[in-house]
N, C-alpha and C positions, 0 to 999 in steps of 0.2 A: 463499368470498370474495365480498364484494359485487361486483356486476357491474362489469366494467371497472376503471378507476382512479378515484380520488376526483375530484369536480367541483371547479372553482375555488372555488365558494361553500363547499363543505365544508372546503376547506383554509384559506381566509382567514377563515372564520367560527369556526374552531377546533373544528369537529365531529370532524375527524381531528387529534388533539392530540399524538400522539407517534409516534416511529419507533424501530426497533431494528435493530441490525446483527449479522449472523451472523459467526462466526469467519472463515469463508473469505473474506469481503469485506475484513475488516480485514487479514487475512494478505496478500491480493493488493496491498494498499497498503504493504506492508513494515512494518506496525505503526507507521507514522509518523503520530503524532497531532499533531505540531507543525509540519508543513509539507505542502502539497499538498492533495489532495481531502478527506481527513478533517478537516484543520484549517479548511477553508473552509465546512464544512456549517453551522455556526452563523450564518454570514453569508448563505448562500444560502436558508436556510429561514426562514419568518416566526417572530416571537417567540411565536406561538401553538403552535409545534411544539417538543417537547422530546425528548431522547434517553433511552430506557430500555434500558440494557444489562442482560442477566441475569447473575446470579452464575456461571451455568454457562459462558457465553461468556467472562466475565472470567477464570475459572480455566483455560479452554482456551487463551486467549491467553498467560497466564503460563506454562503448561506448555510450549507451543511455544517461547517465548522463552528459557525456562530450559535448553532442550536444549543450546544453544551455550555457555551459561554453565557448566553442569556439565561439558561436554566440556573447556573451557579450564581449569577448576579441576583436573580429573583430570590433564591434561597438565602443568600447573605442578607438581603434587605429584609426578608420576612423574619429571619432569626434575630436581627438587630431590633426590629420593632417588637417582637415577642419578649426579648430580654428587658427592654425598657418598660413594657407593660407589666410583666410578671414580677420583676424585682426592682423596678424603678432605677435601673442602672443608668449612669450618665453616658448614653450611647450617641448623643448628638455630635460630639467631636469626632467619633469614629465614622459616623455616617457622612459627616461633612468632608472628612479626609478621603473617604472612598469615592464620593461624588467628584472630588477634585481629580481623581485618577482618570475620569472619563473612560471607564473600562470598556464600554461598548465601542466607542469611536476608536480607541486605541487598539482594540483587538481586530477590528475590521481593517485598520490601516496596516497592522502587522501581517495579517493574512495576505492582503493585497501585495505588500512589498515582498513577501516571501515568494509569491507566484511570479512576480515580475523578475526578481533576481534569478529564480530557477530558469525561466525562459531565456534570460540573458546568458546564463551558464551554458545552456544548450544552443548558443549562438543565434537565438531568435528573439521573439517578443510576443506581445499580446495584440491581436488584431481587433481594432475597434469595431463596434456594431454599426457599420455604415457601408455604403457602396451603391453605385448607380444600378438601378433595376432590381435590387435585392427584395424590396417590399413587394413589387409587382410579381416577381417570380415566386415569392413565398406564398402569396394568396392564390396564385394560379395552381400551385401544387396542392394547396390545402383543399380547394374546391374540386380539383380533379382526382383527389386521393392518390397523388403521385408520391413516390418515396421522397423523404422518409415517413410521410403520413400514411398510416395503415388504414385498415377497414374498421378498426374499433370505433365505438361511439365517441369516446372522448379524444378526438384528434387534436384538440387545443393543447393538450399536454405535450405534443410533439413539436410545438412552435420553436422552443429553444434549440432542439436538435436540428431542425430544418434551417434555422438562421445560421447556426454554426457551419453547417455543411455548405450552404450557399456562399458564405464568407470565404471559406477555404477554397472553393472552386473558383471564385472570383479572384482570389489572390494568385492561384496557379495560372489563370489566364493572363492576369496583369503582369506577371513575372516570367511568362513564357516558360513555365516549368510544370512539373508534376509532383504530386505529394502522396504520402501514405497516411491514412487516418487509422487510429487504433481505438477500437471500441468493441464492447461485448454486445452492443445493441444491434438487433437485426435491422433496424431502420437505417443505421449508418451503412451497413453492408449493402442493403438494397439500393441506397442512393449511389454508392460507389459503383455498383453494377451497371448503372445507367450513365455514369460519367466517363468522359474520355480523359479526364485529368487526375482522377483520384483512385488509388488502390486502397484496399481495406485489409488490415490485420486485426485478428480477434483478441490479441494479447500482446504484452510487451515481449514475451518469449518468441512469438511468431515474428515480431519486428526485428529483434536483435539476432535471430537465427539467420537472417539474410546477410549478416556481416561477420559471421563466425569465421575465424582464420582457418585455412586449410593448408595442406602441403606438409612437407617433411618436417620442417622446423616446428610447426604448430603441433603435429602429432607427437613429436619428441617431448615438447614441453608438457603436453597433456599427460603423457606416460610418466614422466619424471615426477610431476606433481602428485599423481595418484600413488606412486610408489612411496614418496616421502611422507605423505599424509598417513598411509597405512603402516609405516615403520614407527613402532612405538618409541624407538630410540632417537628419532630425528627431531631436530628443533622445530621443524614445521608442524609435526604432529602435536608437539607440546603447545605451540602457538595457537593452533586451531582448536585444540581441546580447551585451552583457557578462554578463548573467545566464545566458544559454545557454552561453557559453564557460566560466563558472565551474561550471556544472552538469556539463559534460562532463569538466572537470578533476577534479572531486570525485566523479565516479561510480565505481562498482566495475565492473571489466571482467573477465569470465571467458572462457576459451578453450573453444569448443565443438567443432565438427567439425575434426579435424586428423589427417592420416595421411601416411605416407611412400610414395613411389613404388616403394620396394623392399620394403615390408611390414615394415620395421623399426619398433620402438617409437619414438614421437615425443612429446616434451613441449613445451608452449608456455606462455609467460608474457607477458602484456601488459606492455609497458614504457613506452609513450608513446602519447598520443592527442591529436589536434588537431582542433578544429572547422574545417571547410572552408567550409561555407555552410549556410544554412537557408532554408526556404520556408514561408510561412504558409499554412495551409488556411483561407481565409475562410469556408467553409461551416461550420466547426466553432466559430466564435466565438459565445459566448453571454454574455448580460449579466443581472445581478441587481441590483435596487435595494435599498439598506438601508432597511428598513421604518421605522426611526426617524430617518433622515436622508436627505431627498430629494436632497441634493448628494453623496452617497456611493454609488458603483457598483462592483460587482465584475465584472470581465471575464475570461472564460476563453478562452484561445487555444491552438491546437495547432499546433506547428511540426514539419515534417519536417527533421531535422537530419542533414547528411552529416558523418561523422567519419572521419578517417584514423587507423587504429589500427596501431601497430607492435608486432609480436609477436616475442619472442626464442624461437627454435626450436632444440631440441637433439635430435639423432637418436642412438639407442643401438643397438648391435649386441651380440648375445650371443656371448661368447667361450667355446666349449665346452671349451677346454683349462683356462683359469683358472676356469671356471664362474662367470663374472661378466659384467656388462654394461659395455661400453666406449662412451664418448661419441665417436662417429666424425665428427660434423659439428655445427657451431653456426652459426647464421645468423639474420637478422632478415627478417621478411616484413611488407610494408605492405598493408593491406586497407582499402578504403573501405566503411564501414558506415552504413546509413541507420537512424536511430532516430526514434521519435515522442516528443516532449516536450510535456507540458502545463504551461502557465504561467498563474498567476492574477495579475491586475493589479488592485490595489485603488486606485480613483481617488476622491480627495476634492477638495473645492472645485470641483465640476463645476457650472458655471452654464449656463443655457440659451443655446445658440448660441456658447459659448466653445470655442476649439480645444484639443486635448489638451496643447499646450505651456503652457497656463495652469493645467492641473490638477496636483495633487500625486499622483504615481503610484508605488506600491510594487510591485515584482515579486517573486513567490514561486514557486519551483520546488522540488518535493520531491527529495531524493536518489534516484538511480536505480541499478539494476544491469543491465548489458547483456552480451550474449554476442557474440563475434566468431568466425565460422566461417572458419578459415584454409584448410581443404580440403587438397589434396595438396601435399606439400612435397618438392621435389627433393633428393636425397641425393648428396653428393659425398664419399664416404669418403676419409679420408686414409690413406696407406700405413702399415699397422701393423707 
């Protein structure tokens, strides 16, 4: 990897002209290409930078996303078969209509189209798995245990990563450019360390930090935004509060740590959640300027949000006589949970010296999935 990270001159002059994202980073964003950090990349990076996803990464994403689709298809087919067997319900028409949907094929095509559209939005595309000398270099590295192949026994699992990296290096050489790969995988970092054409960032934050706006105007916008957000009487505070409240309501909540004080089996299900308060982290606020429009700015803020989560809890006891579980207690438990939420504020009509109340601001927050740890649950068994 070239020493350190790219210089500002390399980035803005187009010497480093593309970036690529590994599957693990996209997975950490919930495969959400239409909201949140992934959706904002084309605004945070200059027009000289384009996204080059590899076909390997695209297929890995599709494979991961298809797992839940295939599981639900199997469950639907099994349920239809069982209903027909148990109650002799006329399920043939429903099954025929479902088969006509070609759910598996349609889902794969949808995921693929979404990936290609996202790459195009970021001014790039999907690199096909081909290239002169790729296979020879792939096996040379495999047998020599060269990066990204490690010393672990199962090196075969690293073939997809190696293929992606060789494709990206070949693309850089063919276009006489340099690129930045974004991955949490140490193999990608090790490969870039040996490459003259690829840099490596460990996260989207590390990538976008290279393009954060600096200077007097950026500092002024950052300060004005923080003040307006913290001002309870400002329209921006109300707008962000409403967006955070909608985010909490629309989030997926799972129950994590939960157990009974008697050792009985306990099941919990989140039934209600309410935003109590939030606090802005001013040190986390970052701003980017739209390269094509000096009056458009993107502001990223991070809020620590306190949420009251109500969990419906059921405790079960094993009945050795009937050889079955009995629900011996049902109750609800309220737990305060602190979550971190990142919001992106797209600000247009920003004029020098004007207050945020004069700007047009759009707030975007990606859907989230959170876990509530209920902990120990007191059991009050009813008389059996």
